[in-house]
N, C-alpha and C positions, 0 to 999 in steps of 0.2 A: 685505608688509614693511611695516615700520614708517618714521613719518617722521623718524624718529633718526638716520637714516643712509641717505643717498643721494647718486648720483652721476650725477643727471641734469641737468633744468633749473633747479631750484629755489635758492634760494640754501642755503649750507651755512655751518655756524658752524664747523664742525673739515674736515679737510682734506677726506675723502671718505669715503664711508658704505657701508656692506653691502649685500647684497644684496635681501632681503627689506625693507632699508629701502628708505626712500622712493627717493633719486636715485642710482642706482648711473650676486637677483642686480643668482625671485625674485627660478632666480633667481629681472633680470633681478631698476631693476636700481635733490653730497652731503656732508652731513657724513661725514667719515671717521672710520672705528672709530681708527685708529690714531694720527690725529695728537695724537688728547687725548691718547695714550697714552705720549707723548715725556716727561711730567713724572713717571710712575710707574714711569721708567727709574730713579731715584734710588731710592724707596722701595722698590723689589726689591733693594736692598743691604741694607737690615735687614727681613727677612721677620717677619710677627706671627707669634704663639703660636697655635697650630693648637687649633680648640675641643676639648674633652676627649668632645664625644659628636657632633661634625661629621662628617661624609663622608669616608672613608678615603681616603688617597692614595696613588694608584699609585707606587710607587718606580722610579726610572729606572733600567735595566738598564744593566750595565757597557759602556762601549764607545759611549754612544749620542751621536749626532752633536750638535754645537750650532750657532745659528744662523750663528757666523763661518766654520765648515767646511763649510756647507751653501752658505751664499749668500756666494760670494767676489768678490772686484772682478770678476774674470775673467770669472765666470759671468754677472755684472750685465750688462756689456759685450757681451758676446754675444749675450744676448737683447733685449737695445735696439737692436740692429744695426737700421738700416731704419724706427725710430719717427721721426717726424715731429715735432721739436720742438726749437723754438730757445732754452728756458729751460730750468731745471733743478730737482726735486721731490726727493722721498724717500718710502719706504715704511717702516714698523716692523710689529715685531714685538708681537701682543697678550701673548704669555707673558710678557714681560717691559719692553717702551715701548720699549726700544733699536731703532736704527734699522738696516734690514737692506740697502738699497741706496739709491745716487742713481740717479735715472731722468731722461729726457727730458720738459719737460712743454711741452705744446702750447697754442699761442694759436689764434684762430679763424684768422688767416690759414695757420698749417699745418695747420687741420681741411682749409681749401680744397685746399692741397697735395696732401695725403693723397688728398682724391676725388679730382684730376685724375689721378693717379698709378693711380688703383683702376679709372676707367673706360677708361683706355687699356689695361689689361691684361685688364680685363672683356670687350673685342670679341673679342680672341683667344680666350680660354678660354670662351666662347659657343659659339664654331667647334671646340671639341673634341668628339667623341661622347662620350655619355653616359657610356657604359658605360667609356671610359677613365678618365672625373671620378668614377664610381665605384670604380675600382679603386685611385684615391688614397685613398679610404676604408679601405678593407680593409686599404691597407698602414700606415695609421695605425694601425687597430687593433692590428694586430702591436705596433707601437712602442709604443703606449700601455702594453699587457701587458707588454711585454718588460721598458719602462722604469720601471715604474711606482713603484719607490722615490725617483725621483727628483722626481716628482709630488708623491707622498705628503708628503716633506719641506717644497715648497714650501706644499703646501696646508694644513698645519698652523703654519707659521712666518706665514704671512700671514693664516689667520682665526684659530686660538689652538683649532681645534678636537681631538678625541680622532683616533687615525689610522685606527681603524675607520670612523668617522662619514668621515673623507677618502678611505678605499677606497670607501664608497658613489660618490663622484663619477667615481672610477676606473671601476666598472664601467658606471655609465648611461652615462658617453662610449662605453664601448667596444660596448655593446650598441648606442647610435645609431647608430655608426659601422658596425657590422655590417648594421643594417639598411636604413640608406638606401645601402648599398652595395651591396647584394642588391636591394632594391626599387625605387631611383628607377628605372631604366628600365621598369619597368613602371610607376610612377607618371607617367610624364613621356610615355610613348610617343602617337606618333598614335593617336587613336579617331575610327573613321569614325561615323556618325551617320544616320541616314534623312533623305533630303533631302524639300523641299517637294512635289516630285514624285519620287516612286520611281522607281528605274532613271535619270529623266532629271536628276536634282540630285544629284550626287554631294559628301559633305561631309564635312568632317576638322577635329577638334579639336586643334590645336596648342596646346602650353604653351610661352612665351618667356620667358626670362629678364625681371625686373623692371631688373635694370641693376646699381646699387652699393646694397647694403642698408648702412642706418647700425642700428647695433647698441648699445646702452646697456647694460651686463651690472653686476651686481650684486655685493656685497662676499662672500657667504656663502656661495657655491656657485661661485669663481670658476673651477672647471675646467669642471664641467656647463654654467653658465648661461651660459658664454663660448664654447668651443669646441662644445659639445652644441648648442646653438643655430644654430650657424653652417653646422654639417654640410651641413643639406640648402640651405640657400642656396648652397652652394659645389659640390654636386653639381647644382642646378639651372641652373646656366651663369652665377652671380651674382660679384659681387666683395664685399667686405664690408670698411666702415670701422667698425673695433670703439673704443669709449671704456668701458674695464674701468673697476673701480674704481681707485683709485691705489694703496691699501693693497693689493691683492689682483692687481696688474697682474705680477709676475712669471709667477703660474702661468699665465695666458693668454699671455703669450710664450713660454712652455716650450712650449704647446700649439702655437701658430704655430710654433717651429722643428721640431718635430715634423711638423706636417703638410706643412710646406714640403720637408721631407727624402722623404716619402712621395710626394712629386711635384706638390704646390702652387703653382703660381709665386709667386714672392716679393710681388709686386705685387698679388696678386689678393687679400693679406689687408691691411691696412693697418691699425696700431694707432694711436689717438692717446691722451695722458695729461695728467689737468688735473681742475682743479676741474670739478664738476660745473656750477654755473651759467654757468661759462665756456664749457665744452666742448660740454655739453651742448646748448645751442641751435643751435650751429654743424654739428651732426652732423644735427640735424632740418632744418635750413635746405638741405642739401645731397644729401639720401637720395633715392633712389627708392622706398624703403620703409623703416620705419622699425619693427625690433624691441626692445621694451623691458622688463625687469624691474625692479621696485622699487616704491615706495609708490605708494598709490592719487592721492595728492597729488600728485606730481610726474607719474604716469601720464596725469591729466587735462589738465596742462601739456601732455608729448610728445603726445596728442591734437589738444589743438589747436591746436598749430605744424604737425602735419602734415596736418590739415584746411585751415589756411589756403594750404596748397600743391596741395591736393587729391590728397597719396598715401597709402598704407593703411598700418595701422599693428596692431601687436598688441602687447597689455599683459598681461603678468602682474602683479597687484598684490596686495594686502594679503588678509588672510584673519584669521578669527577663528574656527577651525576648530574642531567638534565632536565625542567619541568618544561612542557609546551604547551602554551595556551593557544588556541584554534582560535579560529574567526568568531567562530558558534560559540565558544564558553560561555558559560553562565559567569559572569565576571567575580560578583561576590564570593560565589562558591570556590572559585578557582584563589584568589585574595586568600580567603581563610584556610584553604589547602596548602599554600604557598608556605604561610606563617608556622603550621605543622612540619610539613616536608624539610624547610629551611633551620627551624629554631630546637628541634626537640633535642633534648640534652645538649643545649650550647650547639648545635652543628657537629658534634663531635659521633656521629654516625655514620657508619662506611656507607648507606644506602641513601643516607639526607641528600638533597637537594642543594648544589652550588650555582647551577647557570639555569637564568629564567630566560625561553626564548617566547616572545609573547608577539599576535601579530600588532601590526602596527595601528590597525583600523581600532584596537579597543588597547591599547598600549597605555597611554594616558589615564584612561577610567581605573585600568587595572592597578596601574602604580600608585595613583591615589589611593586606594582602597588598601593596597598590601600595606604601603607606608603608613597609615593610618592606624591599621592595626598592630604595626610592627611598633611603632612611638606608644602603643600604648599597652604593651606586654608589659608584665609585675614583674620585676626582678627577686628574688629570694633565696634566704639560707637558712630557715627553718625547717625543722622536721615534722613538716606538716602542709598538707595541702593548701594551694591557696598561690603560690607562685609559679609564673607561667614559662619563667627560664631558670637555671640555676648557673653555675658557676663553670668555668672552663678547668679542666682536670691537673693541670702543671702549671711550671713557669715556660715552659718550651713549647707549648700550645700557646699562650698568651702571645710569645715573641712572634711568633708564626703569624698570627692571626695580623698584629699590631703594624708586622712588617707589609704582608698582605696590602693591608688597607693605606698604608702610609706611604707605599710605592705607586700605586694606581691613584691616588689623589694626586702626588707629585707630578703624576706623568699625564693628567687632565680628567680621571674621573671625580665624580660627582656623588657625594655622599648623601643620599635621600634618608636615611635614617640609623640612627646609631652612630658608629665611626670612632669611637673611644671607651678606653678603661672604667672601670668603676669603682676604685677602689675603696669608695665609702661604704660599700656593702659586704667587698673581702679582696683581697689578693690578689685575685684571680678572673672577677669578674668584668666582662665585655657586654657592651648594647649590642641587641641584635641592629646588623649592620646592612643595609639597601647600597648597593652599590650603582651610578649609571655611567654611561661612557666608557667602559673596558673594553681594552681591545690590546692586541698582541703587542708587545712584547711582555705585558703586567705579566708580572707571577702569579695575579691572582686568577689571570685567565685561564691558564692551563695546568695549574699546579693544584695536587690539594691542598684547600687550606684545613678543613676539618676542625672548622669553628662558625660562629654564628657569622656569617659573611655570603651574600648571595650576589649574585652580578646580572642586573638586568640587558638583554640583548631586544631589540624590536626587529622584527622580519617582515618579509613581503608576504610570504604563505608557507605553505606546511610543507612543500618539498625543500626550501630553503633553511627549514626549521629541521627539518629530520637530517640534511646536511651537514648543518653543525653541530647537532647533537650529537652527529656519529664520528664526528671530527676530533676524535681523543682516542689513545689509545687503551682506555678505559672503558669499561661494558657493565658494570655491576646494575645499576639500577635507573631507570627512569619514569616519566609521568607524561600523560596526557591528557588535557582537560578539552573537553565537546559535550553538546549537547546530545550530540549524535552517536549511542554506541557503536553502530558497526563502522563507523568513520574512523571512531577512537582505537576500534581493535585493529582498524586496517592499518593506521598511522605507528600501532603499535607493533605490529610486525616486522616493518621497514627499520624499528630502530635494535642497532647491535648491543643488546643488554639484556642479561641471564634474564632480570624479571622487568615486566612493563605495566605501571598501574594506569588504571583509566579512571577519571575522575575521582582520585584518592593519589596520596603521597607515595606512600611505600609501606602501610601496615597492611592492603589489601593481599600483595602478592606476600609477603612476609609472611601472615598470619595465616597463610592459607596452605595448612603444612601437610597436605598432601600431593602438593606438587613442589617439585624442586626449586633450590635457592642457591644461586651462586652467580660466578662471573663469567664475561666473555676477557681475551684478551690479558691485557694489563691485570686487569680484575680476579682472576685466579683459577683455579683448575678446580673440577668436581663440586659437588654439590651438597646440599644440607638438604633435611627434610624428603619426605615422599619415598618412595622405594629406594633411590639413588642414596637417601640419607641413612640408611639401613645397610643395607645391600654391600656398600663401600667398606665396611666394618668385618668383611666374611669374603671366604674364598671359596669360588664356585668348585664342586668336586662331581665329575660326572662317574654314577656306578652303572655299567654293563653289563648285563647278564645274557650271555650266549645260550640257546635253549633248543635241544633235537640234534641238530647238524652244527658242525663249525662253519664257520666263514672258509670255505677250501675246496677242492676238490675231494667226495666222498661217495658211499654208497656204489663204489664201481664207476664213478665218471672218470673219463680222462681228462686231461688239463683242456683239451680244446673242447670237449663237451661243458665242461664248468662254465667257461669263456661265454659260450651260446647261450647255457641256461641263465646267467646273470646280466647280460645282454637285454634277453627279453625281458629277465625281472624289471630291469630299468627302464624300457619302454612301456610296460604295463604302470607302470608306478607313476610313470609322468601322465597316461592316457586318464589314470584314476584320480588324478590330483594331488597325490600325496606330496606332503611337503619334506 
């Protein structure tokens, strides 16, 4: 996530920020996207003229809902019930800049109160058998799928993304809920181990909940990177105090309402809302473990705060993700995959593609197909399916995208598609953009843009592609395209990223929730999904019971005889291949 939006601990110039924006989701999580969008509301009254050769606009279907019809005062009051906040703030929609809802605003003292409530509730929740806790997740799974239209509206209004991209969050949350609802008892069950003296020493490994998890969630994926990351914490027996981004708080609060209906005790999930530099440090100060999705800059601050208290932390941070199109790739499929990988959620996805390395022998064909697909993408702001891409989330994201593109062009890069804002659709719309001829020291070459901008680089062979892909401090996600699956997996193993997708951009790796997902290098610490995604929310406890005789001289053995006996025993255990 970029430093232009954050809701963590770093100072923020605007309200709060998006997900892969620094301090919030990437996730996971700051300056707020929509705060800066309050001014553009006036501009929306006089829309600009659409460029003749610009991306087409997806028409709004008849009967499409409006923001006022979706976010009513009654809905806001219902969702914010239980939020600990003594002040008032508000959030806005990137589509127009208009205010969506008035929200409670939390102070550091309110955060302390939320942790007190969560601790009291966690003690009771941890005593509930794990299978009963897991059943809550399975009921939540069904509620999410049956009521998805409600949350899709909220996700779109709070992030500005296209509905199909919002639906990715619904799918991801449902898959995560199902996985941990089914697998949590196995992940958390007591495990027997061989003791120091076989048969005489009985050893059991237990998994105890950490207590109260402090979670700082981002704006770009407000459903998946809020409740999606909290589900394994809950089923492991923890409580959670979450700080969502202010601009996307309603989505997280909707998730909380559904989970409570599914059986989660209300106080087990506390939500606090406020500016990142104020509320973020307070969350870190009280947590027994910290989960953060946001920028690398803010992630370092969160890690330092957690380290000072000797509590654990997981961080999903920024990325400058690469896609490698090898010489034998199916060019048409790779071009379609690049559109998905580069422009989903307007590129505001921590695992989206910002660098494209294409073998020189197929580069012209690939670029032609990719540019044609990109220029045909439909932009839209309706609460309905049909648009291929939505809006950026905040003024600061628009500024970053504009600066990266304009600087690159001024230094010799060529715009193959896009390259301009679209105020005729909304104040924060920017066309999906392809740049050619990018090179250092252009900012777009090495900095995370976190927007709908990708740079094309031609390479001689896969060795050069791998070397260039790895030439970054980031290591979150990458993509390899080839008709030879074995070759693709071999190249994938050489890439220094936490996930690698072969013949897909990001969804295959991220959606395979039995496997860990996370970053290397400046892209973070720890993993979500799989066993690591739940065990990180637990403390391992070893219980060793000694039987029949002590581990000491006994039954009349002298010290020397005892030492000789133990020596023979160790040799015998090695001979019998005991571990």
